[in-house]
C-alpha positions as CSV (number, residue, x, y, z in Angstrom):
1,M,121.5,155.8,67.8
2,G,120.2,155.4,71.4
3,R,116.9,156.8,70.7
4,P,115.5,155.3,67.6
5,G,112.2,156.6,66.2
6,L,112.1,159.9,68.3
7,G,112.1,162.1,65.2
8,R,109.5,160.5,63.5
9,R,107.2,160.6,66.6
10,Q,108.0,164.4,66.9
11,L,106.9,164.6,63.3
12,L,103.7,163.2,63.9
13,G,102.6,165.5,66.8
14,A,99.0,165.3,67.5
15,T,98.1,164.3,63.8
16,G,97.5,160.9,62.2
17,G,96.9,158.7,65.2
18,L,94.5,161.2,66.9
19,A,92.4,161.5,63.8
20,V,91.9,157.8,63.7
21,A,91.4,157.8,67.4
22,A,88.6,160.4,67.0
23,G,86.7,158.0,64.9
24,F,86.6,155.7,67.9
25,G,84.9,158.4,70.0
26,F,87.7,159.0,72.7
27,A,88.0,162.3,74.5
28,G,90.2,164.9,73.1
29,L,93.5,166.1,74.7
30,G,93.2,167.6,78.2
31,S,95.7,169.2,80.4
32,G,98.0,166.0,80.6
33,A,100.3,165.6,83.5
34,D,98.7,168.6,85.6
35,A,95.1,167.3,85.0
36,L,94.1,166.6,88.7
37,A,90.4,166.3,89.4
38,S,89.4,168.6,92.5
39,T,86.9,166.3,93.7
40,A,89.1,163.1,93.7
41,R,89.7,161.0,96.6
42,T,92.5,158.8,95.3
43,R,95.6,160.0,93.5
44,V,97.6,157.7,91.3
45,R,101.3,158.9,90.2
46,Y,102.1,157.3,86.8
47,W,105.4,157.6,85.0
48,N,105.8,156.7,81.3
49,L,108.1,157.4,78.4
50,F,105.7,158.3,75.7
51,S,106.5,161.3,73.6
52,G,105.2,162.6,70.3
53,G,102.1,160.9,69.0
54,D,102.3,158.1,71.5
55,G,102.3,160.6,74.2
56,S,99.3,162.4,72.7
57,N,97.3,159.2,72.4
58,M,98.1,158.2,75.9
59,I,97.0,161.7,77.3
60,A,93.7,161.2,75.3
61,M,93.2,157.7,77.1
62,L,94.1,159.0,80.5
63,D,91.4,161.9,79.9
64,A,88.9,159.3,79.1
65,F,89.8,157.4,82.3
66,R,89.5,160.5,84.3
67,A,85.9,161.3,83.0
68,A,84.8,157.8,83.7
69,H,86.6,157.9,87.2
70,P,86.2,161.3,88.8
71,G,87.2,160.0,92.2
72,I,90.7,159.0,90.9
73,A,93.1,161.7,90.0
74,V,96.0,160.6,87.7
75,K,99.3,162.5,88.0
76,D,101.1,161.6,84.9
77,S,104.6,162.5,84.1
78,T,106.5,161.8,80.8
79,L,110.3,160.9,81.2
80,Q,113.1,160.7,78.7
81,W,112.9,157.7,76.4
82,G,115.5,154.9,76.8
83,N,118.1,154.4,79.8
84,P,117.6,157.6,81.5
85,F,114.0,156.6,82.1
86,Y,115.0,153.3,83.4
87,T,117.7,154.7,85.7
88,K,115.4,157.1,87.3
89,L,112.9,154.5,87.8
90,A,115.3,152.0,89.5
91,M,116.5,154.9,91.7
92,A,112.9,155.9,92.7
93,A,112.1,152.3,93.5
94,A,115.4,151.7,95.5
95,G,114.7,155.0,97.5
96,N,111.0,154.2,98.2
97,R,110.1,157.3,96.1
98,A,108.5,155.3,93.3
99,P,105.3,156.2,91.4
100,D,102.2,154.1,91.9
101,L,102.4,152.9,88.3
102,G,104.9,152.8,85.6
103,V,105.6,151.6,81.9
104,M,108.7,149.5,80.7
105,H,109.4,147.6,77.7
106,I,108.6,143.9,78.6
107,G,112.2,142.7,77.6
108,R,113.8,144.8,80.4
109,V,111.7,143.4,83.1
110,A,113.7,140.4,83.7
111,G,116.7,142.7,84.6
112,F,114.8,144.9,86.8
113,A,115.1,142.8,89.9
114,P,111.5,141.8,90.1
115,G,110.5,141.4,93.8
116,R,112.9,144.1,94.8
117,L,112.5,147.0,92.2
118,L,109.2,145.7,90.9
119,D,106.2,144.5,92.8
120,A,104.0,141.8,91.5
121,W,100.5,142.4,90.1
122,D,97.5,141.0,91.8
123,V,95.7,139.2,89.1
124,D,92.7,138.5,91.2
125,L,92.4,142.4,91.5
126,L,93.0,142.9,87.8
127,A,90.2,140.5,87.0
128,T,87.7,142.3,89.1
129,Y,88.5,145.2,86.8
130,G,87.7,143.0,83.7
131,L,91.2,142.0,82.6
132,R,92.3,138.2,82.8
133,E,95.2,136.0,81.4
134,A,92.6,134.5,78.8
135,D,92.5,138.1,77.2
136,Y,96.2,137.6,76.1
137,T,98.1,135.1,74.1
138,P,99.8,132.8,76.3
139,A,103.3,133.7,75.1
140,L,102.9,137.3,75.6
141,W,101.4,137.0,79.1
142,Q,104.2,134.6,80.1
143,R,106.9,137.2,79.0
144,G,105.8,139.2,82.2
145,V,106.0,136.3,84.5
146,I,109.1,136.0,86.7
147,D,109.3,132.9,89.0
148,G,105.4,132.3,88.7
149,K,104.3,135.9,89.5
150,L,103.3,138.5,86.9
151,Y,105.5,141.6,87.0
152,A,104.6,143.1,83.6
153,L,101.0,143.5,82.3
154,P,101.4,144.1,78.4
155,L,99.6,146.9,76.7
156,D,100.8,146.1,73.2
157,V,103.1,144.5,70.8
158,H,105.2,146.9,68.5
159,V,107.0,145.3,65.5
160,Q,109.5,145.8,62.9
161,L,107.7,146.3,59.6
162,C,108.2,146.3,55.9
163,F,106.8,149.5,54.6
164,Y,106.0,149.5,50.8
165,R,104.8,152.3,48.4
166,K,101.8,150.8,46.5
167,D,102.1,153.5,43.8
168,V,105.8,152.4,43.1
169,L,105.1,148.6,43.3
170,R,102.1,148.9,41.1
171,K,104.3,150.5,38.4
172,A,106.8,147.7,39.0
173,G,104.0,145.0,38.6
174,L,104.7,143.9,42.2
175,L,101.0,144.2,43.6
176,G,98.6,141.3,43.5
177,A,94.9,141.3,42.9
178,D,94.2,142.3,46.4
179,D,96.3,145.4,45.9
180,R,99.0,144.2,48.3
181,I,102.5,143.2,47.8
182,V,103.2,140.0,45.9
183,P,104.1,137.0,48.4
184,I,107.7,136.8,49.4
185,T,109.0,133.4,50.9
186,S,112.8,133.1,50.1
187,V,115.9,135.3,49.8
188,D,115.9,135.1,46.1
189,D,112.1,136.4,46.0
190,W,113.0,139.2,48.1
191,F,116.1,140.4,45.9
192,G,114.0,139.9,43.0
193,V,111.2,142.3,44.1
194,L,114.1,144.7,45.2
195,K,115.5,144.4,41.6
196,E,112.1,145.2,39.9
197,A,111.3,148.0,42.4
198,R,114.6,149.7,41.7
199,Q,113.6,150.1,38.2
200,A,110.5,151.8,39.0
201,T,112.0,154.2,41.5
202,K,112.8,157.9,40.9
203,K,116.5,158.7,40.6
204,G,118.2,159.9,43.8
205,L,116.2,157.6,46.0
206,Q,117.5,154.3,47.6
207,T,115.3,151.3,47.1
208,I,115.0,150.5,50.7
209,G,115.7,152.3,54.1
210,L,117.4,150.0,56.6
211,W,118.8,152.3,59.3
212,I,122.1,150.9,58.4
213,N,124.0,152.6,60.8
214,D,121.8,152.3,63.8
215,Q,122.8,149.6,66.2
216,N,119.4,149.1,67.7
217,F,117.5,148.7,64.3
218,Q,120.3,146.4,62.9
219,W,120.1,144.3,66.0
220,W,116.2,144.1,65.7
221,F,116.4,143.0,62.0
222,F,119.1,140.5,63.2
223,V,116.9,138.9,65.9
224,A,113.9,138.7,63.3
225,F,115.8,136.7,60.7
226,Y,117.9,134.8,63.2
227,T,114.6,133.6,64.7
228,Q,113.1,132.9,61.2
229,L,116.1,130.2,60.8
230,G,115.3,128.9,64.3
231,G,118.3,130.1,65.9
232,T,118.8,130.1,69.8
233,W,120.7,131.8,72.3
234,F,121.3,130.1,75.6
235,D,120.3,126.8,77.1
236,D,117.5,126.7,79.7
237,A,119.7,127.1,82.6
238,R,121.5,130.2,81.1
239,T,124.6,128.7,81.7
240,E,125.7,127.9,78.0
241,V,125.7,129.9,74.9
242,T,123.9,127.9,72.2
243,F,124.3,130.8,69.4
244,D,124.6,129.3,66.1
245,T,127.3,131.2,64.2
246,D,126.5,129.5,60.8
247,K,123.0,130.8,61.0
248,A,124.1,134.2,62.3
249,T,126.5,134.4,59.3
250,Q,123.5,133.7,56.8
251,V,121.6,136.5,58.4
252,L,124.6,138.9,58.4
253,A,125.4,138.2,54.8
254,F,121.6,138.7,53.8
255,L,121.7,142.1,55.6
256,R,125.0,143.1,53.9
257,R,123.7,142.3,50.6
258,H,121.2,145.2,50.6
259,V,124.3,147.4,50.8
260,S,126.6,145.7,48.5
261,D,124.0,145.2,45.8
262,G,123.3,149.0,45.8
263,Y,119.7,148.8,47.3
264,A,120.3,150.8,50.5
265,D,122.7,153.7,50.9
266,P,124.6,153.9,54.2
267,A,125.0,157.7,53.4
268,M,121.3,158.1,53.9
269,G,121.7,157.9,57.5
270,S,118.4,158.6,59.4
271,V,116.6,159.9,56.4
272,N,114.6,156.7,55.6
273,A,111.5,158.4,56.4
274,E,111.7,161.3,54.2
275,Q,113.1,159.0,51.4
276,F,110.0,156.8,51.9
277,I,107.7,159.9,51.9
278,N,109.4,161.1,48.6
279,G,108.9,157.8,46.7
280,A,111.5,155.2,47.9
281,P,109.5,151.9,47.5
282,F,110.5,150.2,50.8
283,A,111.5,151.2,54.4
284,W,112.0,148.8,57.3
285,E,110.7,150.6,60.5
286,G,109.0,150.2,63.7
287,N,105.1,150.3,63.4
288,W,105.2,153.6,65.2
289,S,105.9,155.0,61.8
290,V,102.3,154.5,60.7
291,P,100.8,157.7,61.7
292,V,103.8,159.5,60.0
293,Y,103.1,157.8,56.7
294,S,99.4,158.1,57.1
295,G,99.7,161.7,57.8
296,A,101.6,162.3,54.7
297,E,98.6,160.7,52.8
298,L,100.6,158.1,51.0
299,E,99.2,155.1,49.3
300,Y,101.2,152.5,51.1
301,G,101.0,149.1,53.0
302,A,102.9,147.4,55.7
303,I,103.6,143.7,56.4
304,P,105.9,142.0,59.0
305,L,109.3,141.5,57.9
306,P,109.3,139.3,54.9
307,P,109.9,135.6,55.8
308,V,112.8,135.1,53.6
309,F,114.1,132.1,55.6
310,G,110.8,130.3,55.4
311,T,109.3,130.7,58.9
312,P,107.4,134.0,59.6
313,A,108.9,135.9,62.5
314,T,109.4,139.7,63.1
315,H,111.1,141.5,65.9
316,A,108.7,142.4,68.5
317,E,108.8,144.2,71.9
318,S,106.1,145.4,74.1
319,H,105.1,148.3,76.2
320,A,103.8,146.9,79.6
321,F,102.5,148.3,82.9
322,V,104.6,147.8,85.9
323,L,104.2,148.5,89.7
324,P,107.6,150.0,90.9
325,H,108.5,148.7,94.3
326,Q,107.0,150.6,97.2
327,S,107.6,149.4,100.8
328,D,103.9,150.2,101.6
329,R,102.4,149.3,98.6
330,G,98.6,148.7,99.0
331,G,95.3,150.5,99.8
332,A,93.4,152.9,97.6
333,A,96.2,154.1,95.4
334,D,97.4,150.5,94.5
335,E,93.8,149.6,93.7
336,A,93.5,152.6,91.6
337,A,96.8,151.6,89.8
338,H,95.3,148.3,88.9
339,R,92.1,149.8,87.7
340,L,93.9,152.6,85.7
341,A,96.3,149.9,83.9
342,A,93.2,147.5,83.4
343,Y,91.2,150.4,81.7
344,V,93.9,151.4,79.4
345,V,94.6,147.8,78.2
346,T,90.9,147.1,77.7
347,H,90.5,150.4,75.7
348,A,93.5,150.0,73.5
349,R,91.7,151.0,70.4
350,Q,93.0,154.3,70.9
351,W,96.6,152.9,71.0
352,A,96.1,151.0,67.9
353,A,95.6,154.4,66.1
354,G,99.4,154.9,66.7
355,G,100.3,151.9,64.9
356,H,100.7,149.4,68.0
357,I,99.1,146.1,68.0
358,P,96.9,146.0,71.0
359,A,97.9,143.0,73.5
360,Y,94.3,142.7,74.6
361,L,92.8,140.1,72.2
362,P,89.1,141.2,72.3
363,T,90.4,144.5,70.7
364,L,91.9,142.6,67.7
365,S,88.6,141.1,66.7
366,T,86.5,144.3,66.8
367,P,85.2,145.5,63.4
368,A,86.8,149.0,64.4
369,Y,90.4,147.5,64.4
370,R,89.8,145.3,61.1
371,R,89.0,148.5,59.4
372,L,92.3,150.1,60.3
373,S,94.7,150.3,57.4
374,P,97.6,149.2,57.4
375,Q,97.2,147.9,60.8
376,S,95.0,145.1,60.0
377,E,97.5,144.0,57.3
378,Y,100.3,143.3,59.8
379,A,98.2,142.1,62.8
380,S,99.4,138.6,62.3
381,A,102.8,139.6,63.6
382,M,101.1,138.9,67.1
383,D,101.5,135.3,66.3
384,H,105.0,135.4,64.8
385,Q,107.0,137.4,67.4
386,A,110.7,137.2,67.4
387,N,111.8,138.2,70.9
388,E,115.1,138.8,72.4
389,P,116.2,136.0,75.1
390,K,114.6,136.5,78.4
391,V,117.8,137.5,80.4
392,W,118.5,140.5,82.6
393,F,120.8,142.2,79.9
394,A,118.2,142.2,76.9
395,G,115.4,144.4,76.1
396,S,115.0,147.6,74.2
397,T,118.2,149.7,74.3
398,G,119.5,147.3,76.8
399,I,123.1,146.1,77.3
400,L,122.6,143.1,74.8
401,A,121.7,145.7,71.8
402,Q,124.5,148.0,73.0
403,R,127.1,145.2,72.9
404,V,126.0,143.1,69.9
405,G,124.3,145.7,67.8
406,P,127.5,147.6,66.7
407,V,128.9,144.4,65.5
408,V,125.8,143.8,63.3
409,V,126.3,147.1,61.9
410,S,130.0,146.4,61.2
411,S,129.1,143.5,58.9
412,T,126.1,145.4,57.2
413,V,128.4,148.4,56.2
414,G,131.2,146.1,55.3
415,S,133.8,146.8,57.7
416,A,133.7,143.3,59.0
417,R,133.1,139.8,57.3
418,P,129.7,138.1,58.2
419,D,131.5,135.1,59.6
420,A,134.0,137.0,61.7
421,A,131.0,139.3,63.1
422,A,129.1,136.2,63.9
423,R,132.1,134.9,66.0
424,R,132.4,138.2,67.8
425,M,128.6,138.0,68.6
426,R,129.0,134.7,70.1
427,D,132.0,135.9,72.2
428,E,129.9,138.9,73.4
429,L,127.2,136.6,74.5
430,R,129.5,134.5,76.5
431,T,130.7,137.6,78.3
432,L,127.4,138.8,79.0
433,L,126.1,135.5,80.2
434,A,129.0,135.6,82.9
435,M,128.3,139.2,83.9
436,K,126.3,140.2,87.1
437,N,123.2,142.3,86.9
438,P,124.1,145.6,88.6
439,M,120.5,145.6,89.8
440,D,120.9,142.4,92.0
441,G,124.5,141.3,91.7
442,R,123.2,137.9,90.0
443,T,124.2,136.3,86.7
444,A,121.5,135.3,84.2
445,A,121.8,131.6,85.6
446,Q,121.3,132.9,89.0
447,G,118.2,135.2,88.2
448,G,114.6,134.2,87.9
449,T,113.4,131.5,85.9
450,A,112.3,132.0,82.3
451,A,108.7,130.8,83.1
């Protein structure tokens, strides 16, 4: 439960995404972490958490950078995904042993003591390497800003999607003239679609894979639909909980209905990908599953989570480059770290091959990106992001998901009533709001502004 998606990424290996990447003309895989140019004058130490297909794509991008910048040696190290990575990164920064460049989920940045464990980006230096604030959507850029300084440079937006099998939906009469799923704009629409799809589904397969028992996925789905309802979390001062239990109950009841009406099976556990590959009509997954399903040569599509409550919104996180704190940050290595980050962001077509939406806006408008399928079908999710609140305990696999995610699961599987689970969620939010961040000893109200 602590590492969703790893198995699917391992299934990918070096297929799928790299096949697409080859079409963009990028360099093949090199020697990865140990590829140090003998003639390099400057060395950049770079830590990341990318495994499987993501890792393969990142290595290819780094090798392209090495070829273009022989004077910079990139020493990249891949660490274990999730909290082990963040623990090691924090310890390295606190002990003045930090790498020159790192990667974080942008939702974790507010809790990483910006200014103490993270150094701010030099936006003027980034601009000299061709990367400017205007190259991002304003909301995404601001997610990396704390107290008026940029601490996280977004690489992508990765979102939760509704994957659908076109062959099954075509049989059920659920594809439009454009060969895409029919529009869904309400709860009734959605369950009507599920009902029709189930009739066209082979025996032994669930209608939809929902990662029912996984606290992270269930939390991500909740965030999406709660945002669709216009739900809020805290006041601007981060001193009061504004969580709406009535709206939360609506969302929890919606998620629960997938199980109670027999469309999703808790016993399927973590075999949603296998079920989808074998013919299940739907799967709600992160966009990192795109190379897996494309590699299986399925006839499928992918859209953001359906706007069943009227307003489009799907859960979104972002991988972002950060500068772990160094007491003597500056000089050639720091400049090279800026150059490397800017290069990867501005050459993110490679990254799009793995299913992620590039954060760099010029990439989204290129013909090469618009030809990608199903990426181009869900690119609109960039403009309809449902993000976790900007507080120290939020972010991918963070304390918020650990504390509230199991409550969502309890409602989805039926061990708690949706209204009771909603009240428990509100109580947990109140507890977390009063807690102190172990990184700096401050509560959310005492932390940086949500600029």
